Backbone as CSV, one residue per row, in Angstrom:
resi,resn,N_x,N_y,N_z,CA_x,CA_y,CA_z,C_x,C_y,C_z
1,MET,-122.925,143.589,10.852,-122.375,144.899,10.637,-123.283,145.619,9.633
2,ASN,-123.630,146.838,9.958,-124.532,147.631,9.152,-123.794,148.193,7.936
3,ALA,-124.351,147.962,6.735,-123.708,148.401,5.493,-123.677,149.926,5.387
4,GLU,-124.711,150.593,5.870,-124.743,152.057,5.819,-123.645,152.659,6.698
5,LEU,-123.471,152.099,7.882,-122.407,152.580,8.771,-121.035,152.326,8.160
6,LEU,-120.912,151.197,7.493,-119.647,150.858,6.849,-119.298,151.873,5.765
7,LYS,-120.282,152.269,4.950,-120.043,153.266,3.901,-119.659,154.614,4.498
8,LYS,-120.333,155.014,5.576,-120.021,156.290,6.219,-118.623,156.270,6.834
9,ALA,-118.239,155.129,7.411,-116.912,155.015,8.020,-115.819,155.038,6.953
10,LEU,-116.105,154.490,5.769,-115.118,154.509,4.685,-114.868,155.926,4.183
11,VAL,-115.831,156.810,4.335,-115.619,158.214,3.969,-114.595,158.838,4.910
12,THR,-114.635,158.447,6.172,-113.714,158.983,7.172,-112.317,158.388,7.043
13,VAL,-112.244,157.071,6.884,-110.952,156.378,6.928,-110.293,156.271,5.552
14,LEU,-111.055,156.103,4.491,-110.614,156.009,3.094,-110.017,154.662,2.703
15,ASP,-109.235,154.049,3.537,-108.602,152.768,3.206,-109.347,151.630,3.903
16,PRO,-109.944,150.707,3.134,-110.712,149.631,3.770,-109.882,148.716,4.668
17,HIS,-108.616,148.544,4.340,-107.759,147.689,5.167,-107.529,148.322,6.543
18,VAL,-107.331,149.618,6.559,-107.148,150.331,7.829,-108.450,150.293,8.626
19,LEU,-109.579,150.451,7.946,-110.877,150.408,8.625,-111.102,149.053,9.283
20,VAL,-110.779,147.988,8.596,-110.932,146.644,9.173,-110.087,146.506,10.429
21,ASN,-108.855,147.003,10.384,-107.979,146.914,11.550,-108.494,147.755,12.710
22,LEU,-109.002,148.957,12.417,-109.550,149.812,13.475,-110.764,149.169,14.129
23,VAL,-111.670,148.664,13.306,-112.889,148.055,13.845,-112.562,146.806,14.645
24,SER,-111.693,145.965,14.132,-111.384,144.725,14.849,-110.691,145.003,16.183
25,ARG,-109.804,145.995,16.208,-109.133,146.339,17.467,-110.140,146.887,18.479
26,ARG,-111.049,147.747,18.002,-112.040,148.338,18.911,-113.038,147.288,19.391
27,VAL,-113.407,146.343,18.537,-114.316,145.259,18.948,-113.666,144.424,20.043
28,ARG,-112.389,144.138,19.894,-111.683,143.392,20.947,-111.681,144.168,22.254
29,GLN,-111.482,145.487,22.175,-111.497,146.303,23.392,-112.885,146.320,24.022
30,LEU,-113.923,146.439,23.207,-115.285,146.476,23.746,-115.700,145.135,24.342
31,ASN,-115.187,144.051,23.800,-115.512,142.728,24.333,-114.746,142.395,25.602
32,ALA,-113.663,143.110,25.865,-112.901,142.884,27.093,-113.742,143.340,28.282
33,ASN,-113.584,142.708,29.388,-114.412,142.992,30.563,-113.669,143.784,31.628
34,TYR,-112.805,144.689,31.223,-112.053,145.440,32.217,-111.684,146.808,31.675
35,GLY,-111.459,147.757,32.566,-110.906,149.058,32.238,-111.810,149.981,31.445
36,ALA,-111.312,151.173,31.195,-112.072,152.203,30.500,-112.210,151.909,29.014
37,THR,-111.316,151.110,28.442,-111.397,150.830,27.006,-112.535,149.888,26.670
38,SER,-113.118,149.209,27.674,-114.201,148.279,27.384,-115.568,148.948,27.411
39,ARG,-115.615,150.262,27.699,-116.882,150.999,27.679,-117.020,151.746,26.371
40,SER,-118.245,151.847,25.898,-118.501,152.565,24.661,-118.270,154.059,24.858
41,LEU,-117.798,154.728,23.817,-117.574,156.166,23.852,-118.820,156.938,23.427
42,LEU,-119.893,156.216,23.139,-121.151,156.822,22.720,-122.128,156.850,23.888
43,ALA,-123.012,157.861,23.882,-123.981,157.994,24.969,-125.070,156.935,24.876
44,ASP,-125.628,156.714,23.676,-126.734,155.780,23.518,-126.385,154.764,22.442
45,THR,-126.240,153.501,22.840,-125.896,152.470,21.869,-127.095,151.611,21.499
46,GLY,-128.164,151.652,22.295,-129.369,150.891,21.972,-129.098,149.410,21.840
47,ASN,-129.598,148.821,20.765,-129.430,147.382,20.519,-128.328,147.103,19.502
48,LEU,-127.361,147.975,19.398,-126.291,147.814,18.416,-125.285,146.757,18.865
49,GLY,-124.731,146.065,17.890,-123.651,145.129,18.171,-122.345,145.879,18.350
50,VAL,-121.328,145.182,18.796,-120.051,145.841,19.073,-119.389,146.361,17.803
51,ALA,-119.563,145.678,16.674,-118.975,146.164,15.422,-119.650,147.471,14.984
52,ASP,-120.969,147.550,15.153,-121.684,148.780,14.809,-121.308,149.919,15.746
53,ILE,-121.105,149.612,17.006,-120.658,150.635,17.965,-119.287,151.157,17.564
54,ALA,-118.387,150.255,17.182,-117.047,150.665,16.751,-117.123,151.538,15.505
55,LEU,-117.978,151.177,14.547,-118.134,151.984,13.341,-118.688,153.363,13.668
56,LEU,-119.678,153.440,14.555,-120.242,154.729,14.951,-119.197,155.601,15.652
57,GLU,-118.364,154.994,16.475,-117.308,155.744,17.148,-116.324,156.330,16.133
58,ILE,-116.031,155.574,15.074,-115.139,156.063,14.024,-115.806,157.192,13.245
59,ILE,-117.082,157.027,12.907,-117.821,158.034,12.142,-117.905,159.350,12.918
60,GLU,-118.176,159.270,14.212,-118.348,160.469,15.033,-117.016,161.069,15.497
61,GLY,-115.904,160.459,15.116,-114.593,161.008,15.452,-114.163,160.741,16.882
62,LYS,-114.767,159.774,17.532,-114.389,159.431,18.908,-113.074,158.652,18.947
63,ILE,-112.738,158.011,17.840,-111.503,157.236,17.741,-110.631,157.899,16.685
64,GLY,-109.392,158.179,17.032,-108.462,158.775,16.090,-107.444,157.760,15.614
65,PHE,-106.819,158.068,14.500,-105.778,157.200,13.972,-104.829,158.036,13.141
66,ASP,-103.608,157.583,13.005,-102.595,158.254,12.194,-102.178,157.330,11.071
67,MET,-102.153,157.875,9.872,-101.681,157.112,8.724,-100.193,157.405,8.541
68,PRO,-99.357,156.378,8.530,-97.934,156.625,8.324,-97.669,157.054,6.882
69,GLU,-96.592,157.795,6.709,-96.209,158.232,5.366,-95.687,157.032,4.586
70,ILE,-96.122,156.900,3.355,-95.691,155.785,2.523,-94.384,156.170,1.849
71,LEU,-93.371,155.356,2.077,-92.051,155.607,1.509,-91.802,154.654,0.357
72,LYS,-91.250,155.180,-0.716,-90.891,154.323,-1.835,-89.537,153.694,-1.520
73,LEU,-89.493,152.384,-1.549,-88.268,151.674,-1.228,-87.440,151.464,-2.484
74,ALA,-86.141,151.634,-2.337,-85.225,151.406,-3.449,-84.647,150.001,-3.322
75,ARG,-84.482,149.371,-4.446,-83.906,148.040,-4.446,-82.392,148.155,-4.256
76,PRO,-81.845,147.444,-3.271,-80.402,147.562,-3.023,-79.588,146.941,-4.157
77,THR,-78.456,147.553,-4.452,-77.536,147.016,-5.455,-76.147,146.934,-4.848
78,GLY,-75.302,146.214,-5.508,-73.927,146.092,-5.055,-73.128,147.342,-5.403
79,LYS,-71.842,147.308,-5.174,-70.985,148.453,-5.480,-71.000,148.717,-6.985
80,ASN,-71.006,149.962,-7.349,-70.962,150.406,-8.746,-72.103,149.837,-9.580
81,GLY,-73.229,149.511,-8.951,-74.383,149.019,-9.690,-74.259,147.583,-10.172
82,LYS,-73.230,146.860,-9.705,-73.055,145.470,-10.124,-74.002,144.577,-9.341
83,ARG,-74.221,143.403,-9.868,-75.069,142.438,-9.185,-74.356,141.907,-7.939
84,PRO,-75.144,141.585,-6.907,-74.523,140.991,-5.715,-73.824,139.681,-6.060
85,GLN,-72.842,139.344,-5.254,-72.058,138.144,-5.477,-72.975,136.927,-5.437
86,GLY,-72.832,136.032,-6.398,-73.621,134.818,-6.457,-74.782,134.905,-7.414
87,TRP,-75.113,136.081,-7.919,-76.174,136.206,-8.907,-75.631,135.840,-10.272
88,LYS,-76.422,135.129,-11.036,-76.000,134.748,-12.375,-76.293,135.881,-13.350
89,ALA,-75.506,135.907,-14.409,-75.748,136.891,-15.481,-76.965,136.448,-16.270
90,ARG,-77.677,137.444,-16.824,-78.842,137.133,-17.662,-78.392,136.489,-18.950
91,ASP,-79.241,135.604,-19.449,-78.935,134.949,-20.734,-79.370,135.799,-21.882
């Protein structure tokens, strides 16, 4: 995997964990031997590996993705703010 392409793709995606998931999913699609998803979305791939092709597709905007909204979760409590049944009191 080309480090320069990786840096450029991180500018587009921002989250490295999401980038890893996008690249790995696209690499699996490119390695599959069937359907339209196994063809590159780029005109000229040259001697690039599938991971580099996936990164280039992300950089050029050929692959889209949606980031879900992050929700802050509240910790559940019992009625009237009491501890759930079976919890011990603090010492």
